C-alpha positions as CSV (number, residue, x, y, z in Angstrom):
1,M,0.2,-20.7,-3.6
2,S,-3.4,-19.9,-4.8
3,E,-5.6,-17.5,-4.3
4,A,-8.0,-21.0,-3.9
5,E,-6.4,-21.9,-0.8
6,R,-6.9,-18.1,0.9
7,G,-9.8,-19.0,3.9
8,P,-12.8,-17.3,5.1
9,G,-11.5,-13.6,5.8
10,E,-8.0,-14.3,5.7
11,I,-6.0,-10.8,4.7
12,G,-4.0,-11.7,1.6
13,V,-0.4,-10.7,1.0
14,V,1.8,-10.2,-1.7
15,L,5.7,-9.6,-0.5
16,V,8.0,-8.1,-2.5
17,D,11.9,-7.4,-1.0
18,D,14.9,-8.4,-3.7
19,D,16.4,-9.2,-0.2
20,A,15.1,-13.4,0.6
21,L,16.0,-13.4,4.4
22,V,14.1,-10.8,4.2
23,R,11.0,-12.5,2.5
24,V,11.9,-15.3,4.5
25,G,11.4,-13.1,7.8
26,L,8.5,-11.8,6.5
27,V,6.7,-14.9,6.0
28,M,7.5,-16.4,9.5
29,M,5.8,-13.2,10.7
30,M,2.7,-13.4,8.7
31,G,2.6,-17.1,8.9
32,G,2.1,-17.1,12.8
33,A,-1.2,-14.5,12.1
34,P,-4.2,-16.3,11.4
35,D,-6.2,-13.9,9.2
36,I,-3.4,-13.2,7.1
37,R,-2.2,-15.5,4.0
38,V,0.9,-14.9,2.4
39,L,-0.4,-15.5,-1.3
40,A,3.0,-15.0,-3.0
41,E,6.2,-13.3,-2.9
42,A,8.9,-11.5,-5.3
43,G,12.0,-10.6,-5.7
44,D,11.6,-7.4,-8.0
45,G,8.6,-5.3,-8.3
46,G,8.4,-6.2,-11.9
47,A,7.0,-9.6,-11.2
48,V,3.9,-7.4,-9.1
49,L,1.4,-7.0,-12.0
50,E,1.5,-10.7,-12.5
51,L,1.6,-11.9,-9.1
52,V,-1.3,-9.4,-8.4
53,E,-4.0,-9.8,-11.4
54,R,-2.8,-13.9,-10.6
55,H,-3.5,-14.0,-6.6
56,S,-6.2,-10.4,-6.1
57,P,-4.3,-9.8,-2.8
58,D,-5.4,-7.2,-0.2
59,V,-2.4,-5.7,0.7
60,V,1.0,-5.9,-0.9
61,L,4.3,-5.3,1.0
62,M,6.8,-3.8,-0.7
63,D,10.5,-2.3,-0.8
64,I,10.9,0.9,-2.2
65,R,15.0,-0.6,-3.4
66,M,14.8,-2.7,-5.7
67,P,17.2,-3.3,-8.7
68,T,15.7,-3.7,-11.4
69,V,12.1,-2.3,-11.2
70,D,11.8,-0.1,-7.8
71,G,9.2,0.2,-5.1
72,L,8.2,3.9,-6.4
73,T,7.3,2.4,-9.6
74,A,5.6,-1.1,-8.8
75,T,3.8,1.3,-6.6
76,E,2.5,3.4,-9.2
77,R,1.8,0.8,-12.2
78,L,-0.9,-0.9,-9.1
79,R,-2.6,2.0,-8.2
80,A,-3.2,2.4,-11.6
81,L,-5.2,-0.5,-11.7
82,P,-9.5,-0.5,-11.8
83,D,-9.0,-1.9,-8.1
84,P,-5.9,-2.2,-7.1
85,P,-5.1,-3.6,-3.1
86,E,-3.1,-1.8,-0.8
87,V,0.6,-1.2,-0.9
88,L,2.7,-0.8,2.1
89,V,6.5,0.4,1.9
90,L,9.3,-1.5,3.7
91,T,11.7,0.5,3.8
92,T,15.5,1.0,5.5
93,F,15.0,5.1,5.8
94,D,12.2,6.6,7.5
95,A,13.0,10.4,6.0
96,D,13.5,8.8,2.0
97,E,12.2,11.2,-1.0
98,H,11.4,7.8,-2.1
99,V,8.4,7.1,0.4
100,L,7.6,10.5,0.3
101,R,7.0,9.6,-3.9
102,A,5.7,6.3,-3.1
103,L,3.1,7.8,-0.4
104,R,1.8,10.2,-3.1
105,A,1.9,7.7,-5.8
106,G,-1.2,5.7,-2.9
107,A,0.4,3.7,-0.7
108,S,-0.6,3.3,2.6
109,G,1.6,4.4,4.5
110,F,5.3,2.5,5.3
111,L,7.1,0.4,8.2
112,L,10.8,0.6,8.6
113,K,12.2,-3.1,8.1
114,D,13.6,-2.9,11.6
115,T,9.7,-2.5,12.8
116,P,8.9,-5.5,16.0
117,P,7.1,-7.8,14.0
118,A,3.4,-7.4,16.3
119,E,3.6,-4.5,14.5
120,I,3.9,-5.4,11.0
121,V,1.4,-7.8,11.2
122,E,-0.8,-5.0,13.2
123,S,-0.3,-2.6,10.2
124,V,-1.1,-5.1,7.4
125,R,-4.5,-5.4,9.3
126,Q,-4.7,-1.7,9.3
127,V,-4.4,-0.7,5.5
128,A,-6.2,-3.9,4.8
129,R,-9.6,-2.0,6.8
130,G,-8.3,1.0,4.8
131,M,-6.5,2.6,6.9
132,S,-2.8,4.7,6.9
133,V,0.0,3.4,8.8
134,L,1.4,7.5,9.0
135,S,2.4,9.3,12.1
136,P,1.6,13.2,11.7
137,A,5.2,13.6,12.9
138,V,6.8,11.2,10.0
139,T,4.3,13.1,7.4
140,R,5.9,16.7,8.4
141,R,9.3,14.8,8.5
142,L,8.7,13.9,5.1
143,V,7.0,16.9,3.3
144,A,9.7,19.1,4.3
145,R,12.5,17.1,2.7
146,A,10.5,17.9,-0.5
147,G,12.9,19.7,-2.3
148,A,12.8,24.2,-1.9
149,A,12.7,24.8,-5.8
150,D,9.5,23.0,-6.0
151,R,7.8,24.0,-2.3
152,G,5.9,27.4,-3.4
153,E,4.5,25.3,-6.9
154,R,3.1,22.6,-4.7
155,A,2.0,24.6,-1.9
156,E,0.2,26.3,-4.5
157,Q,-0.8,23.6,-7.0
158,A,-1.9,21.8,-3.0
159,R,-4.5,25.3,-2.5
160,Q,-5.9,24.7,-5.8
161,L,-6.9,21.1,-5.4
162,L,-8.4,22.0,-2.6
163,A,-10.0,24.4,-3.4
164,A,-12.9,21.8,-4.7
165,L,-14.0,21.1,-1.1
166,N,-16.8,23.2,1.2
167,S,-16.4,24.5,3.9
168,R,-16.7,21.5,6.3
169,E,-14.6,19.2,4.4
170,L,-11.9,21.5,3.9
171,E,-12.1,20.9,7.9
172,V,-11.9,17.3,7.6
173,A,-9.2,17.0,5.6
174,V,-6.8,19.4,8.0
175,A,-7.8,17.1,10.7
176,V,-6.5,14.2,8.8
177,G,-3.7,16.3,8.3
178,E,-3.2,16.8,11.7
179,G,-4.0,12.7,12.4
180,R,-6.9,12.2,13.6
181,S,-9.1,9.2,13.2
182,N,-12.7,9.1,12.2
183,A,-13.9,9.5,15.7
184,D,-11.5,12.1,17.1
185,I,-12.3,13.5,13.7
186,A,-16.2,12.9,14.8
187,A,-16.0,14.6,18.4
188,A,-13.7,18.0,17.5
189,L,-16.4,19.2,14.9
190,F,-19.3,17.5,16.3
191,L,-20.4,15.5,13.5
192,S,-21.1,11.6,13.4
193,V,-18.8,8.6,12.5
194,P,-20.6,7.8,9.8
195,T,-20.7,11.7,8.5
196,V,-17.3,11.8,8.9
197,K,-17.0,9.1,6.6
198,T,-19.3,10.3,4.0
199,H,-17.2,13.7,4.0
200,M,-14.1,11.7,3.2
201,S,-15.3,9.6,0.7
202,S,-16.1,12.9,-0.3
203,I,-12.5,14.0,-0.5
204,L,-11.5,11.6,-2.2
205,T,-14.0,11.6,-5.2
206,K,-13.5,15.3,-5.8
207,L,-9.4,15.8,-4.7
208,G,-9.0,12.2,-7.1
209,L,-6.9,10.9,-4.4
210,N,-6.7,7.2,-3.3
211,N,-6.3,7.3,0.5
212,R,-5.9,9.5,3.3
213,V,-2.4,10.1,3.7
214,Q,-2.5,11.3,0.2
215,V,-5.4,14.1,1.8
216,A,-2.2,14.5,5.0
217,L,0.0,14.8,2.5
218,L,-1.6,17.8,-0.1
219,V,-2.9,19.4,3.6
220,H,0.7,20.2,4.3
221,D,1.7,20.8,0.9
222,A,-0.9,23.5,1.4
223,H,0.5,24.7,4.5
224,L,-2.7,24.3,6.7
225,L,-1.0,23.1,9.9
226,D,0.9,25.3,11.8
227,G,4.7,24.2,11.6
228,S,3.9,21.8,9.0
229,L,6.9,22.2,7.5
């Protein structure tokens, strides 16, 4: 299937999983959505860069555990591209340290492989719109799995990074860490939604991050949320 076959407004997806049956199931799920087109699929992370360069997908559904090149390495390679696609990590474990590392590398969220089909399809739509697929509760559980030995050092590094933000940007960042949407943040801080979006853009630029998930993880690392760790 080629990029030319994507219809106007369709979300292009590349599937990467070493289990052929999982890929078949995902193709069937995506095939039932009129606004999503599976452009290509692969059984290993080593093929991802070539497929992305050939098909320019909006979203890559990426298995985290693969025998040759795993999803973590593949995600890091993708996010280093000048205009990378969004990455949704697929996993059978909802508190896996590999998932946490993939999120730090720039993945927009993760899905358990037993997630209901309708939710998987909607998640693809969300990340294609620049949203994240990760609840605050899951963020806390993932961060809690980080090694205790490096937690203090990571907290100090996070605080140093966040020091680059002004007071309003820091308020917005903390709200992102709490799992609030732009509309919720706007209401809580008495701002307009466009203003919140402007602050978010500035936050990502100043911190050198790709998405809201990374901002949320940084806020959790810095211990800025009560009971976040």
